[in-house]
SEKOL-544870 format. One record per residue (C-alpha): residue number from 1; x, y, z negated. Coordinates in pm, whole numbers, plus 32768, in hexadecimal, padded with zeros to 4 digits. Example, Ala and Ser with C-alpha at 12.3 -4.5 7.8 and 13.67 -1.06 7.14 Angstrom:
<sites>
1, 84CE, 7E3E, 7CF4 .
2, 8557, 7F96, 7D36 .
</sites>
This chain:
<sites>
1, 6EF9, C961, 78F0 .
2, 6FF4, C8D4, 77F9 .
3, 709A, CA27, 77C3 .
4, 6F52, CAB3, 773C .
5, 6F30, C9B1, 7628 .
6, 6F6E, CA28, 74C7 .
7, 6FF2, C92E, 73CA .
8, 6F9E, C9BA, 7276 .
9, 6EEE, C92B, 7145 .
10, 6D9A, C9D1, 712E .
11, 6C79, C96A, 7050 .
12, 6B14, C9E6, 7071 .
13, 6A41, C9C0, 6F36 .
14, 68C7, C9DC, 6F31 .
15, 67FF, C9D4, 6DED .
16, 66EE, C8D4, 6E1F .
17, 658B, C96B, 6E2B .
18, 661E, CA87, 6D61 .
19, 64EE, CB44, 6CDF .
20, 6433, CA03, 6C8B .
21, 656B, C96D, 6BEB .
22, 6599, CA9F, 6B0E .
23, 6432, CA7E, 6A93 .
24, 6468, C90C, 6A4E .
25, 65AF, C954, 6997 .
26, 6507, CA56, 68B8 .
27, 63EE, C962, 6862 .
28, 64D4, C836, 6833 .
29, 6439, C77E, 695B .
30, 64DB, C69B, 6A5C .
31, 64A9, C740, 6BB4 .
32, 64B8, C5E5, 6C58 .
33, 6390, C56D, 6B89 .
34, 62C4, C6AB, 6B5F .
35, 61BC, C730, 6C56 .
36, 6212, C89F, 6C1E .
37, 61C6, C9C3, 6D04 .
38, 623D, CB2C, 6CED .
39, 6112, CBFF, 6D58 .
40, 601D, CCF7, 6CC6 .
41, 5EDF, CC27, 6CD6 .
42, 5E10, CD45, 6C44 .
43, 5E37, CE01, 6D8E .
44, 5D64, CCFF, 6E3E .
45, 5D97, CBE3, 6F32 .
46, 5E4B, CCC5, 7027 .
47, 5F66, CD04, 6F31 .
48, 60BD, CCA3, 6FB7 .
49, 6173, CB7A, 6F1A .
50, 62DB, CBE6, 6EDD .
51, 6363, CA90, 6E7F .
52, 62F9, C92F, 6E30 .
53, 63B3, C830, 6D5E .
54, 647D, C71A, 6E07 .
55, 6373, C628, 6D84 .
56, 6265, C6CF, 6E55 .
57, 6347, C6D2, 6F86 .
58, 6343, C556, 6F80 .
59, 61CF, C572, 6FD3 .
60, 621C, C64B, 7100 .
61, 61BD, C794, 705C .
62, 6282, C8AB, 710A .
63, 6346, C9AC, 7042 .
64, 6281, CACD, 70D6 .
65, 6109, CAB4, 7101 .
66, 5FC8, CB42, 706E .
67, 5F26, CACE, 6F2B .
68, 5DF4, CA49, 6FE4 .
69, 5ED8, C967, 70B5 .
70, 5F5E, C8AB, 6F84 .
71, 5EE2, C744, 6F4C .
72, 5DA4, C72E, 6E7E .
73, 5DE4, C5D0, 6DF5 .
74, 5F15, C635, 6D23 .
75, 5F01, C6E0, 6BCF .
76, 5FE5, C801, 6C2C .
77, 608E, C8E0, 6B29 .
78, 6090, CA4F, 6B92 .
79, 6191, CB51, 6B27 .
80, 6176, CCC1, 6B7F .
81, 62AC, CD43, 6C32 .
82, 63A0, CDFC, 6B4F .
83, 64AE, CE88, 6C2F .
84, 6577, CF25, 6B17 .
85, 6594, CDCF, 6A73 .
86, 660E, CD2F, 6BB8 .
87, 670D, CE42, 6BF0 .
88, 6791, CE0A, 6A8F .
89, 67C5, CC97, 6AD9 .
90, 6865, CCE9, 6C28 .
91, 6957, CDDA, 6B7F .
92, 69AB, CCD8, 6A77 .
93, 69FF, CBD8, 6B84 .
94, 6AD5, CCCE, 6C4A .
95, 6B96, CD08, 6B06 .
96, 6BD7, CB90, 6AFC .
97, 6C6C, CBA0, 6C5B .
98, 6D4A, CCC0, 6BEE .
99, 6DE6, CBE8, 6AE0 .
100, 6E7D, CB0D, 6BEC .
101, 6EC7, CBF3, 6D15 .
102, 6F0A, CD61, 6D5C .
103, 6DF5, CE4E, 6DC3 .
104, 6E85, CE83, 6F20 .
105, 6E5C, CD10, 6F6B .
106, 6CE6, CD0D, 6F22 .
107, 6BDE, CD7A, 701B .
108, 6A84, CD93, 6F7D .
109, 699B, CD35, 709B .
110, 6857, CD58, 6FD4 .
111, 67D4, CD4C, 6E6F .
112, 67FF, CBD1, 6E6E .
113, 690F, CB8B, 6F6F .
114, 6A84, CBD6, 6F83 .
115, 6BB7, CB81, 7051 .
116, 6D05, CB4E, 6F9E .
117, 6E5C, CB32, 7042 .
118, 6F21, CA2E, 6F7D .
119, 704D, CA22, 7066 .
120, 7141, CACA, 6F77 .
121, 70BD, CA21, 6E3B .
122, 70CE, C8AB, 6E75 .
123, 7242, C88B, 6E2A .
124, 7214, C958, 6CEE .
125, 70F7, C87E, 6C6F .
126, 7193, C73B, 6CF4 .
127, 7041, C6E0, 6D89 .
128, 6FA6, C693, 6ED8 .
129, 6E96, C77B, 6F53 .
130, 6D98, C666, 6F0B .
131, 6E0F, C647, 6DA3 .
132, 6E09, C7C0, 6D79 .
133, 6CA4, C7D2, 6DFD .
134, 6C37, C6BF, 6D10 .
135, 6CD7, C776, 6BE9 .
136, 6C24, C8BC, 6C3D .
137, 6ACF, C817, 6C6C .
138, 6AF3, C762, 6B1E .
139, 6B56, C8A5, 6A70 .
140, 6A26, C959, 6B00 .
141, 693D, C844, 6A8D .
142, 69D7, C822, 6932 .
143, 69B6, C996, 68EE .
144, 6870, C9EB, 699D .
145, 67BD, C8A1, 69E6 .
146, 67AD, C90C, 6B54 .
147, 6802, C80C, 6C60 .
148, 68D8, C876, 6D86 .
149, 6929, C7DD, 6ED7 .
150, 6A6F, C80F, 6F92 .
151, 6AF4, C7FB, 70F3 .
152, 6C6B, C7EB, 7136 .
153, 6D14, C83D, 727E .
154, 6E44, C8D6, 732B .
155, 6D81, CA18, 7369 .
156, 6C44, CAC3, 72F1 .
157, 6B6E, CA3D, 740B .
158, 6BBF, C8CE, 73D7 .
159, 6B9E, C8F2, 725E .
160, 6A44, C987, 7292 .
161, 69DE, C876, 7387 .
162, 6A56, C767, 7297 .
163, 698A, C80D, 7182 .
164, 6847, C82C, 7249 .
165, 684B, C6E0, 7301 .
166, 68EE, C5E3, 7216 .
167, 693B, C65D, 70B4 .
168, 67D1, C67E, 7044 .
169, 67A1, C50A, 708C .
170, 68ED, C496, 6FF7 .
171, 68E7, C3E2, 6EA3 .
172, 69D2, C4E3, 6E06 .
173, 694E, C607, 6EDA .
174, 6AA3, C635, 6F83 .
175, 6AF9, C601, 70F2 .
176, 6C47, C63A, 719D .
177, 6C65, C667, 7314 .
178, 6D85, C69F, 7402 .
179, 6D8F, C6E3, 7578 .
180, 6DA1, C56F, 75C2 .
181, 6C55, C534, 750D .
182, 6B87, C617, 75EE .
183, 6B35, C51C, 7705 .
184, 6AA7, C422, 760B .
185, 6A14, C50D, 7504 .
186, 69AE, C649, 75C0 .
187, 6976, C5EC, 772B .
188, 686B, C4EC, 76D0 .
189, 6793, C5F7, 7629 .
190, 663A, C635, 76BD .
191, 656D, C710, 76CE .
192, 6668, C821, 7716 .
193, 65DC, C90C, 760C .
194, 6667, C826, 74FE .
195, 67BB, C8BE, 754C .
196, 6811, CA03, 749F .
197, 67FF, CB26, 7592 .
198, 66F0, CA98, 7677 .
199, 6591, CB1A, 763C .
200, 6447, CA9D, 76CB .
201, 6448, CB94, 77ED .
202, 65AA, CB3A, 7856 .
203, 6551, C9CA, 7834 .
204, 6431, C9F5, 792A .
205, 6511, CAB1, 7A1E .
206, 661C, C9A4, 7A0B .
207, 6519, C891, 7A37 .
208, 64B4, C931, 7B82 .
209, 661A, C8F2, 7BF7 .
210, 65FF, C782, 7B9B .
211, 66C0, C7B1, 7A55 .
212, 661B, C6EB, 793D .
213, 673D, C668, 786A .
214, 686F, C721, 77EC .
215, 693E, C638, 78C8 .
216, 6886, C6BF, 79F9 .
217, 68E6, C820, 7991 .
218, 6A50, C7BC, 7949 .
219, 6A75, C72B, 7AA9 .
220, 69BC, C83F, 7B63 .
221, 6A74, C933, 7C45 .
222, 6ADB, CA50, 7B5D .
223, 6AE3, CB46, 7C81 .
224, 6976, CAFE, 7CCE .
225, 6919, CB29, 7B5F .
226, 69C7, CC79, 7B55 .
227, 691E, CCE8, 7C95 .
228, 67C8, CC80, 7C0E .
229, 67E2, CCF2, 7AA3 .
230, 690E, CDD9, 7A99 .
231, 6A0E, CDC6, 7981 .
232, 6915, CD05, 78A7 .
233, 690D, CBE5, 79A1 .
234, 6A87, CBD6, 79AC .
235, 6A9B, CBE3, 7831 .
236, 69A4, CAC4, 7808 .
237, 6A74, C9EF, 78F5 .
238, 6BAF, CA28, 7829 .
239, 6AF0, C9E9, 76E6 .
240, 6A98, C88B, 775D .
241, 6C10, C84E, 7771 .
242, 6C45, C8E0, 7615 .
243, 6CF1, CA19, 7695 .
244, 6CCA, CB41, 75A9 .
245, 6DE6, CC39, 7594 .
246, 6D53, CD07, 7479 .
247, 6E3B, CD11, 734D .
248, 6DAA, CD1C, 71EE .
249, 6E90, CE39, 7187 .
250, 6E27, CF04, 72B9 .
251, 6CBB, CEDA, 7259 .
252, 6D06, CF52, 70F8 .
253, 6DA5, D08D, 7183 .
254, 6C77, D0E9, 7256 .
255, 6BC2, D211, 71BF .
256, 6A59, D20B, 7233 .
257, 69DD, D34A, 72CF .
258, 6867, D374, 72CE .
259, 67E9, D3D6, 7426 .
260, 6681, D3E1, 73B5 .
261, 659F, D3EC, 7287 .
262, 646C, D314, 7293 .
263, 6361, D26D, 71C5 .
264, 626A, D157, 7205 .
265, 613F, D0F8, 7133 .
266, 6065, CFC1, 713D .
267, 5F0C, D01E, 70BA .
268, 5E3C, CF36, 6FE1 .
269, 5CF4, CF90, 7083 .
270, 5C7F, D00F, 71D3 .
271, 5CA2, D188, 7206 .
272, 5BF6, D267, 7302 .
273, 5BD7, D3DB, 733F .
274, 5BD0, D4B8, 7275 .
275, 5C60, D3EF, 714E .
276, 5D92, D38A, 7217 .
277, 5DFA, D4F7, 722B .
278, 5E41, D4EC, 70B5 .
279, 5F32, D3C8, 70E5 .
280, 5FDE, D470, 720B .
281, 6006, D5B6, 714A .
282, 60A6, D503, 7021 .
283, 6196, D443, 70FF .
284, 61FA, D580, 71B7 .
285, 6241, D621, 7064 .
286, 632C, D501, 7013 .
287, 63E6, D516, 715F .
288, 640A, D691, 7147 .
289, 6488, D67D, 6FE3 .
290, 65A1, D599, 7057 .
291, 65F1, D688, 7172 .
292, 660E, D7AA, 707E .
293, 66E7, D6E9, 6F89 .
294, 67D5, D686, 70A2 .
295, 67CC, D7E5, 7139 .
296, 675C, D75B, 7289 .
297, 6666, D7C9, 7393 .
298, 65B0, D6D8, 747A .
299, 6583, D709, 75EE .
300, 6496, D5E3, 7624 .
301, 6371, D54A, 7566 .
302, 630E, D3DC, 758E .
303, 61AE, D374, 7528 .
304, 610E, D21D, 7534 .
305, 5FD8, D164, 74BE .
306, 5F8D, CFF0, 74AC .
307, 5E26, CF7B, 7495 .
308, 5D91, CE70, 73B5 .
309, 5DE4, CD07, 7403 .
310, 5C83, CCC2, 7482 .
311, 5CA5, CDD2, 758C .
312, 5E1A, CDC4, 75D3 .
313, 5EE4, CEC0, 7695 .
314, 5F3E, D026, 764C .
315, 6032, D120, 76DD .
316, 6182, D1C8, 76A1 .
317, 61D5, D30F, 774C .
318, 62C5, D430, 7721 .
319, 62BA, D5A6, 7754 .
320, 63CF, D6A5, 7774 .
321, 63A1, D7D8, 7697 .
322, 63B4, D935, 772A .
323, 64EB, D965, 7655 .
324, 659A, D89B, 7541 .
325, 64D9, D8AA, 73FA .
326, 64B1, D81A, 729C .
327, 6364, D8C7, 7254 .
328, 6233, D7F5, 71F8 .
329, 6149, D8BF, 72D2 .
330, 6218, D886, 740D .
331, 6248, D710, 73DE .
332, 60E2, D6D7, 7366 .
333, 605F, D791, 7497 .
334, 612E, D6B3, 757D .
335, 609F, D57A, 74D9 .
336, 5F3B, D5FB, 7505 .
337, 5F77, D64C, 7674 .
338, 5FF3, D4EA, 76B3 .
339, 5ED8, D452, 75EB .
340, 5DCB, D518, 769D .
341, 5E5D, D4B0, 77EA .
342, 5E8D, D339, 77AF .
343, 5DB1, D2CA, 7689 .
344, 5C7A, D206, 76F5 .
345, 5BBD, D210, 75A6 .
346, 5C18, D0A9, 7548 .
347, 5C4A, D04F, 73D6 .
348, 5DAE, D0AF, 736E .
349, 5E8D, CFD3, 7295 .
350, 5FF0, D054, 72D8 .
351, 6075, D1B6, 7301 .
352, 61DC, D205, 736B .
353, 627B, D35E, 737F .
354, 63E4, D3BD, 73BF .
355, 64AB, D4F6, 740D .
356, 65CD, D4BD, 74FE .
357, 66D4, D575, 75CB .
358, 6753, D622, 7492 .
359, 682D, D757, 748D .
360, 68C9, D819, 736F .
361, 67F8, D932, 72E3 .
362, 6896, DA7E, 7341 .
363, 6769, DB5C, 731C .
364, 661D, DB58, 73D2 .
365, 65C0, DC19, 750A .
366, 6456, DC84, 74DF .
367, 6381, DC77, 7619 .
368, 62D1, DDAD, 7699 .
369, 618A, DCF5, 765E .
370, 61D1, DC9F, 74F1 .
371, 618B, DD58, 73B0 .
372, 62E9, DD8A, 7323 .
373, 6263, DDCA, 71C5 .
374, 619E, DC84, 71C9 .
375, 62D2, DBBD, 7233 .
376, 63AA, DC59, 7123 .
377, 629B, DC2B, 7019 .
378, 6267, DABD, 7073 .
379, 63DA, DA75, 705C .
380, 63F4, DB28, 6F0C .
381, 62CA, DA6B, 6E78 .
382, 6346, D914, 6EDD .
383, 64AE, D95E, 6E79 .
384, 642D, D9BA, 6D1E .
385, 636B, D872, 6D15 .
386, 64A9, D7B7, 6D73 .
387, 655D, D84B, 6C47 .
388, 6440, D7EE, 6B5A .
389, 6430, D68A, 6BDF .
390, 65AA, D665, 6BC3 .
391, 65A1, D6D1, 6A58 .
392, 645F, D635, 69D8 .
393, 6410, D51A, 6ACA .
394, 6358, D4F1, 6C12 .
395, 61FE, D4FC, 6B76 .
396, 6243, D637, 6AA9 .
397, 61A9, D70C, 6BBB .
398, 60D0, D6A7, 6CE3 .
399, 5FC7, D73D, 6DC0 .
400, 5E72, D75B, 6D16 .
401, 5DF1, D66A, 6E1E .
402, 5EC1, D556, 6D7B .
403, 5D9E, D52E, 6C88 .
404, 5CB4, D4C9, 6DA1 .
405, 5C48, D35C, 6DB1 .
406, 5CF2, D31A, 6EFF .
407, 5E45, D3A3, 6E95 .
408, 5F67, D2AF, 6E6A .
409, 6081, D3A2, 6E16 .
410, 607E, D37B, 6C9A .
411, 6089, D201, 6CB2 .
412, 619F, D20B, 6DB8 .
413, 626D, D2FD, 6CE7 .
414, 627B, D1F5, 6BD6 .
415, 6306, D0F4, 6CC8 .
416, 645F, D08F, 6D44 .
417, 6471, D033, 6EB1 .
418, 62F6, D039, 6EC9 .
419, 62C4, CF46, 6DA7 .
420, 6286, CF62, 6C32 .
421, 63B8, CFE3, 6B7D .
</sites>
């Protein structure tokens, strides 16, 4: 196993309660003393909480919950999500990283988390990786008033584990791990889902094998894990030993290729037939617009509904199209077929639609049972709408039905990532 161990200097930086910290920074508030929540309270108690301040976390308030689940005995400050503002802060902080290291040695993991390979920089700066991390965190705070936490390790995996498990509880928010630290710092972790890469479902499956601590997993027969869970089981075993052969520079060179276009929407009230058709139609429009812009056709449509929390359940199914398409009528029809087959008339709170198995658009073979003029006209109309939206904004032209009370398209078009821009 020794030959698979990387010995680099990797840091993983996470911006603490990022959205809530940005709101505190703007208002001149201390996030460790302020009960602040990022959520649109006006949407009702079912509105999703995007972030809570570190102060509220000390009371056991989770980062993601619903407004009605927040404690009632605390005078909470609410801030509406402003995604454009958070992206501006994120960009500003990435620019800080770029002052110290080259772009190819930074891997942006999310809007508030990055990995940085310091291996070639420590001699230049005459610093240890710990000192370098401390310098960067201080620079971020001095210029933005945002606190960061940092994990340090010989590879990306161990840096991430150090970040998640120890750094957030360290006095200076920095934790450094090496391979030798894993038996005392990682193997004692329980429940299993506290370790990055293990979800609740995998935790339950591992528990059935008598695996309850990370040490149990680290000492389990890797061949049996692979036989039971495939490559994921083998990978989890090696992760418990800190083995991760991914190089930061290799990750930076990966160019993501979209194999699907999808959209999910959490509704702020219960929907039923026929109002839900309006939501489905608008979401199909969004998916098809992305297909047209990328010059792709979809072979398969995935459609799913989740019911209100009181009812629970839902379904997710897929349907293969007669032939690859990017037309609204074809994809909308597929969604309706799946809905009519599996929907049980329960109150709907989540809708998910995606188009998969994409191929390049090289023309369209009209079926004998289709109206060729209708297909051509539909494509021309929506292509013209694409051009107008590109020039004047997403809400410059919509279906007339967007003015109906149950429509959500105009509000969603003003959002970034499903939240207020």
